[in-house]
Structures are given as structure tokens and as C-alpha cells.
N, CA, C and O atoms as a DFTB+ gen file, in Angstrom:
336 C
 N C O
     1  1      -1.987      25.568     -29.775
     2  2      -3.036      25.992     -30.994
     3  2      -2.510      25.193     -31.730
     4  3      -1.326      24.869     -31.830
     5  1      -3.812      24.707     -32.512
     6  2      -3.929      23.916     -33.714
     7  2      -3.703      24.637     -35.225
     8  3      -3.915      25.806     -35.549
     9  1      -3.204      23.529     -36.017
    10  2      -2.686      24.117     -37.131
    11  2      -3.660      23.456     -38.511
    12  3      -3.477      23.514     -39.727
    13  1      -4.791      22.799     -37.632
    14  2      -5.471      22.014     -38.600
    15  2      -6.434      23.258     -39.436
    16  3      -6.932      24.182     -38.792
    17  1      -6.568      23.161     -40.589
    18  2      -7.308      23.872     -41.519
    19  2      -8.771      23.817     -41.107
    20  3      -9.303      22.747     -40.811
    21  1      -9.553      25.225     -41.087
    22  2     -11.004      25.179     -40.976
    23  2     -11.816      25.097     -41.989
    24  3     -12.072      26.217     -42.432
    25  1     -12.316      24.274     -42.527
    26  2     -13.188      24.056     -43.880
    27  2     -14.103      25.697     -43.724
    28  3     -14.711      26.057     -42.715
    29  1     -13.990      26.352     -44.804
    30  2     -14.868      27.884     -44.676
    31  2     -16.665      27.085     -45.162
    32  3     -17.094      26.269     -45.978
    33  1     -17.138      27.851     -44.194
    34  2     -18.697      27.658     -44.522
    35  2     -19.131      28.302     -46.085
    36  3     -18.521      29.195     -46.674
    37  1     -20.424      27.541     -46.591
    38  2     -20.755      28.286     -47.750
    39  2     -21.322      29.594     -47.606
    40  3     -21.958      30.062     -46.662
    41  1     -20.971      30.128     -48.747
    42  2     -21.181      31.798     -48.637
    43  2     -22.474      32.296     -49.526
    44  3     -23.328      33.099     -49.151
    45  1     -22.412      31.659     -50.730
    46  2     -23.591      31.766     -51.575
    47  2     -24.685      31.268     -51.505
    48  3     -24.777      30.299     -50.751
    49  1     -25.723      31.645     -52.125
    50  2     -27.270      30.668     -51.960
    51  2     -26.973      29.525     -52.698
    52  3     -27.427      28.434     -52.353
    53  1     -26.087      29.684     -53.915
    54  2     -25.736      28.251     -54.672
    55  2     -24.911      27.134     -53.905
    56  3     -25.079      25.957     -54.224
    57  1     -24.132      27.439     -53.023
    58  2     -23.441      27.080     -52.046
    59  2     -24.144      26.455     -50.859
    60  3     -23.823      25.331     -50.473
    61  1     -24.978      27.075     -50.347
    62  2     -25.564      26.493     -49.462
    63  2     -26.839      25.742     -49.807
    64  3     -27.368      25.105     -48.896
    65  1     -27.404      25.738     -51.027
    66  2     -28.519      24.670     -51.779
    67  2     -27.452      23.552     -51.836
    68  3     -27.649      22.500     -51.229
    69  1     -26.292      23.766     -52.577
    70  2     -25.159      22.859     -52.726
    71  2     -24.990      21.909     -51.559
    72  3     -25.024      20.727     -51.899
    73  1     -24.792      22.168     -50.082
    74  2     -24.212      21.877     -48.922
    75  2     -25.759      21.160     -48.550
    76  3     -25.788      19.971     -48.234
    77  1     -26.787      21.818     -48.600
    78  2     -28.164      21.177     -48.054
    79  2     -28.428      19.763     -48.808
    80  3     -28.847      18.828     -48.125
    81  1     -28.237      19.613     -49.938
    82  2     -28.635      18.558     -50.685
    83  2     -27.327      17.478     -50.355
    84  3     -27.535      16.332     -49.956
    85  1     -26.102      17.973     -50.563
    86  2     -25.116      17.048     -49.939
    87  2     -25.261      16.117     -48.682
    88  3     -24.796      15.016     -48.385
    89  1     -26.113      17.031     -48.056
    90  2     -26.200      16.453     -46.348
    91  2     -27.174      15.033     -46.315
    92  3     -27.180      14.160     -45.446
    93  1     -27.906      15.105     -47.434
    94  2     -28.993      14.125     -47.855
    95  2     -28.556      12.834     -48.319
    96  3     -29.256      11.824     -48.258
    97  1     -27.222      12.888     -48.850
    98  2     -26.292      11.879     -49.392
    99  2     -26.409      10.517     -49.099
   100  3     -26.759       9.608     -49.851
   101  1     -26.024      10.470     -47.734
   102  2     -26.112       9.412     -46.985
   103  2     -27.640       8.776     -46.357
   104  3     -27.623       7.878     -45.515
   105  1     -28.892       9.341     -46.860
   106  2     -29.608       8.966     -46.389
   107  2     -29.879       7.462     -47.635
   108  3     -29.708       7.350     -48.849
   109  1     -30.374       6.500     -46.530
   110  2     -30.436       5.019     -47.114
   111  2     -31.604       4.981     -47.973
   112  3     -31.462       4.263     -48.962
   113  1     -32.721       5.568     -47.854
   114  2     -34.124       5.094     -48.315
   115  2     -33.897       5.660     -49.744
   116  3     -33.542       6.822     -49.544
   117  1     -33.919       5.438     -51.081
   118  2     -33.636       6.085     -52.191
   119  2     -34.751       7.142     -52.315
   120  3     -34.595       8.303     -52.692
   121  1     -35.783       6.612     -51.976
   122  2     -37.263       7.288     -52.042
   123  2     -37.134       8.589     -51.391
   124  3     -37.306       9.681     -51.932
   125  1     -36.807       8.359     -50.143
   126  2     -36.625       9.513     -49.108
   127  2     -35.739      10.894     -49.710
   128  3     -36.043      12.085     -49.778
   129  1     -34.686      10.242     -50.046
   130  2     -33.562      10.749     -50.204
   131  2     -33.946      11.772     -51.548
   132  3     -33.584      12.946     -51.633
   133  1     -34.734      11.061     -52.530
   134  2     -35.181      11.869     -53.937
   135  2     -35.945      12.821     -53.391
   136  3     -35.623      13.984     -53.632
   137  1     -37.299      12.527     -52.410
   138  2     -38.248      13.669     -52.056
   139  2     -37.801      14.584     -51.398
   140  3     -38.416      15.648     -51.464
   141  1     -36.620      14.510     -50.560
   142  2     -35.932      15.566     -49.818
   143  2     -35.133      16.217     -50.561
   144  3     -35.338      17.430     -50.583
   145  1     -34.038      15.714     -51.365
   146  2     -33.310      16.727     -52.201
   147  2     -34.306      17.897     -52.997
   148  3     -34.159      19.117     -52.919
   149  1     -35.478      17.078     -53.871
   150  2     -36.244      17.910     -54.535
   151  2     -36.915      18.837     -53.608
   152  3     -37.005      20.006     -53.981
   153  1     -37.419      18.498     -52.418
   154  2     -37.687      19.340     -51.704
   155  2     -37.176      20.730     -51.570
   156  3     -37.620      21.863     -51.760
   157  1     -35.685      20.003     -51.026
   158  2     -34.881      21.427     -50.969
   159  2     -34.482      22.433     -52.320
   160  3     -34.197      23.627     -52.417
   161  1     -34.609      21.366     -53.248
   162  2     -34.335      22.581     -54.612
   163  2     -35.445      23.543     -54.690
   164  3     -35.320      24.768     -54.698
   165  1     -36.667      22.802     -54.753
   166  2     -37.302      23.815     -55.044
   167  2     -38.066      24.748     -53.892
   168  3     -38.930      25.546     -54.256
   169  1     -37.653      24.589     -52.269
   170  2     -37.758      25.459     -51.877
   171  2     -36.768      26.488     -51.631
   172  3     -37.078      27.569     -51.131
   173  1     -35.543      26.173     -51.980
   174  2     -34.390      27.277     -52.097
   175  2     -34.505      28.069     -53.287
   176  3     -33.991      29.186     -53.344
   177  1     -35.148      27.566     -54.244
   178  2     -35.687      28.210     -55.616
   179  2     -36.876      29.271     -55.203
   180  3     -36.896      30.411     -55.669
   181  1     -37.676      28.874     -54.458
   182  2     -38.832      29.720     -54.166
   183  2     -38.310      30.754     -52.886
   184  3     -39.038      31.709     -52.613
   185  1     -37.278      30.587     -52.255
   186  2     -37.109      31.719     -51.316
   187  2     -36.061      32.400     -52.094
   188  3     -35.803      33.481     -51.566
   189  1     -35.282      32.152     -53.263
   190  2     -34.460      33.245     -54.083
   191  2     -35.796      34.176     -54.613
   192  3     -35.780      35.407     -54.613
   193  1     -36.961      33.341     -55.065
   194  2     -37.621      34.295     -56.104
   195  2     -38.444      35.208     -55.635
   196  3     -38.809      36.188     -56.284
   197  1     -38.832      34.912     -54.329
   198  2     -39.507      36.055     -53.348
   199  2     -38.885      36.821     -52.412
   200  3     -39.324      37.590     -51.557
   201  1     -37.394      36.358     -52.828
   202  2     -37.014      37.326     -52.036
   203  2     -37.047      38.188     -50.620
   204  3     -37.075      39.391     -50.361
   205  1     -37.024      36.718     -49.670
   206  2     -37.697      36.738     -48.231
   207  2     -36.536      37.935     -47.400
   208  3     -35.321      38.046     -47.560
   209  1     -37.118      38.421     -46.836
   210  2     -36.145      39.359     -45.746
   211  2     -35.776      38.388     -44.586
   212  3     -36.032      37.185     -44.620
   213  1     -35.161      39.014     -43.572
   214  2     -34.383      38.070     -42.800
   215  2     -35.503      37.358     -41.624
   216  3     -35.046      36.439     -40.944
   217  1     -36.889      37.765     -41.402
   218  2     -37.139      37.502     -40.208
   219  2     -38.146      36.312     -41.058
   220  3     -38.665      35.377     -40.449
   221  1     -38.345      36.558     -42.794
   222  2     -38.923      35.225     -43.148
   223  2     -38.068      34.075     -43.477
   224  3     -38.498      32.939     -43.678
   225  1     -36.457      34.540     -43.536
   226  2     -35.568      33.457     -43.582
   227  2     -35.681      32.862     -42.217
   228  3     -35.838      31.656     -42.406
   229  1     -35.680      33.117     -40.898
   230  2     -35.821      32.718     -39.721
   231  2     -37.004      31.764     -40.096
   232  3     -36.684      30.580     -39.991
   233  1     -38.013      31.935     -40.417
   234  2     -39.109      31.237     -40.148
   235  2     -39.084      30.046     -41.199
   236  3     -39.704      29.021     -40.917
   237  1     -38.394      30.138     -42.400
   238  2     -38.196      28.907     -43.248
   239  2     -37.530      28.232     -42.783
   240  3     -37.873      27.051     -42.830
   241  1     -36.136      28.584     -42.032
   242  2     -34.930      27.731     -41.367
   243  2     -35.595      27.064     -40.390
   244  3     -35.078      25.980     -40.118
   245  1     -36.777      27.406     -39.635
   246  2     -37.330      26.645     -39.015
   247  2     -38.070      25.504     -38.952
   248  3     -38.200      24.748     -37.989
   249  1     -38.725      25.400     -40.451
   250  2     -39.633      24.590     -40.991
   251  2     -38.505      23.766     -41.139
   252  3     -38.505      22.723     -40.485
   253  1     -37.289      24.081     -42.052
   254  2     -36.381      23.101     -42.830
   255  2     -35.927      22.064     -41.499
   256  3     -36.018      20.837     -41.539
   257  1     -35.451      22.815     -40.393
   258  2     -34.666      22.234     -39.212
   259  2     -35.745      20.994     -38.464
   260  3     -35.452      20.078     -37.696
   261  1     -36.980      21.373     -39.000
   262  2     -37.758      20.092     -38.309
   263  2     -37.647      18.306     -38.656
   264  3     -37.954      17.326     -37.978
   265  1     -37.133      18.438     -39.862
   266  2     -36.405      17.145     -40.281
   267  2     -35.107      16.875     -39.300
   268  3     -35.133      15.861     -38.603
   269  1     -34.179      17.600     -39.244
   270  2     -33.306      17.304     -38.146
   271  2     -33.854      17.007     -36.425
   272  3     -33.255      16.250     -35.660
   273  1     -34.945      17.688     -36.112
   274  2     -35.527      17.427     -34.706
   275  2     -36.209      16.085     -34.899
   276  3     -35.846      15.236     -34.085
   277  1     -37.183      15.667     -35.856
   278  2     -37.803      14.598     -36.008
   279  2     -37.110      13.274     -36.153
   280  3     -37.572      12.188     -35.805
   281  1     -35.937      13.499     -36.714
   282  2     -34.814      12.299     -36.881
   283  2     -35.871      11.273     -37.914
   284  3     -36.233      10.169     -37.505
   285  1     -36.196      11.686     -38.969
   286  2     -36.845      11.380     -40.145
   287  2     -35.801      10.187     -40.836
   288  3     -34.707      10.408     -41.356
   289  1     -36.483       8.870     -40.677
   290  2     -35.563       7.818     -41.356
   291  2     -36.303       7.140     -42.488
   292  3     -35.733       6.215     -43.066
   293  1     -37.371       7.463     -42.816
   294  2     -38.154       6.895     -43.753
   295  2     -39.528       6.487     -42.831
   296  3     -39.501       6.280     -41.618
   297  1     -40.620       6.428     -43.618
   298  2     -42.001       6.238     -43.345
   299  2     -41.938       4.884     -42.765
   300  3     -41.036       4.081     -43.003
   301  1     -43.054       4.653     -41.908
   302  2     -43.038       3.440     -41.331
   303  2     -43.503       2.577     -41.987
   304  3     -44.189       2.959     -42.935
   305  1     -43.363       1.241     -41.808
   306  2     -43.282      -0.345     -42.866
   307  2     -44.759      -0.248     -43.365
   308  3     -44.915      -0.523     -44.555
   309  1     -45.865       0.097     -42.651
   310  2     -46.936      -0.226     -42.425
   311  2     -47.725       1.116     -43.563
   312  3     -48.896       1.009     -43.927
   313  1     -47.000       2.075     -43.901
   314  2     -47.472       3.281     -44.677
   315  2     -46.800       3.207     -45.788
   316  3     -46.926       4.289     -46.362
   317  1     -46.096       2.432     -46.440
   318  2     -45.139       2.391     -47.555
   319  2     -46.289       2.336     -48.797
   320  3     -47.357       1.832     -48.452
   321  1     -46.217       2.703     -49.918
   322  2     -46.963       2.196     -51.123
   323  2     -48.312       2.954     -50.753
   324  3     -49.216       2.119     -50.708
   325  1     -48.637       3.854     -50.556
   326  2     -50.231       4.242     -49.993
   327  2     -51.221       3.613     -49.081
   328  3     -52.439       3.796     -49.070
   329  1     -50.559       2.901     -48.376
   330  2     -51.290       1.915     -47.376
   331  2     -51.432       2.575     -45.906
   332  3     -50.571       3.117     -45.213
   333  1     -52.754       2.356     -45.671
   334  2     -52.986       3.472     -44.421
   335  2     -52.272       2.560     -43.420
   336  3     -52.143       2.912     -42.248
């Protein structure tokens, strides 16, 4: 049996928001990092404001998981600075 300490998972809404924000700390593109952290802050505030039920939370989580599945690392070079 391992004696290594298990890090407790975030439990409050604020803990969860802080953990999600922390996961963007290593984002290399500063603009993408700023956008994603701002999105998380506003989206989490929205979720708290409208007091979503569990089924709605599952849908919201699915939307946020898109980032992980799409492996977003930044905009394509030809689309930077508003160029098509």
C-alpha cells in the first residue's frame, strides 16, 4: 500500500474556478491564455448567477471539454491579427 498523500480535489465553486484557471498557466500564447482565462471567469460567474441544475451543468461541462478534445494550441499563423 502506498503512503503517498493524495491531493484533495477542489470542493467549492471558487476552488473549481481557481483550478481551471491554473490549468491555463502553462499556455504559451499570452493572448490565448488571456482569452481562455477570461472566458472561464465569466462562464463560471454565469453558471453561479443562473444556478444551473445538474443536467445543465453536464451540458456546460461538455462545452468546456471541447478545448481539451480539440487540442487548441493557438490560432493558425495565417489567421492572426484578424487576417483571413
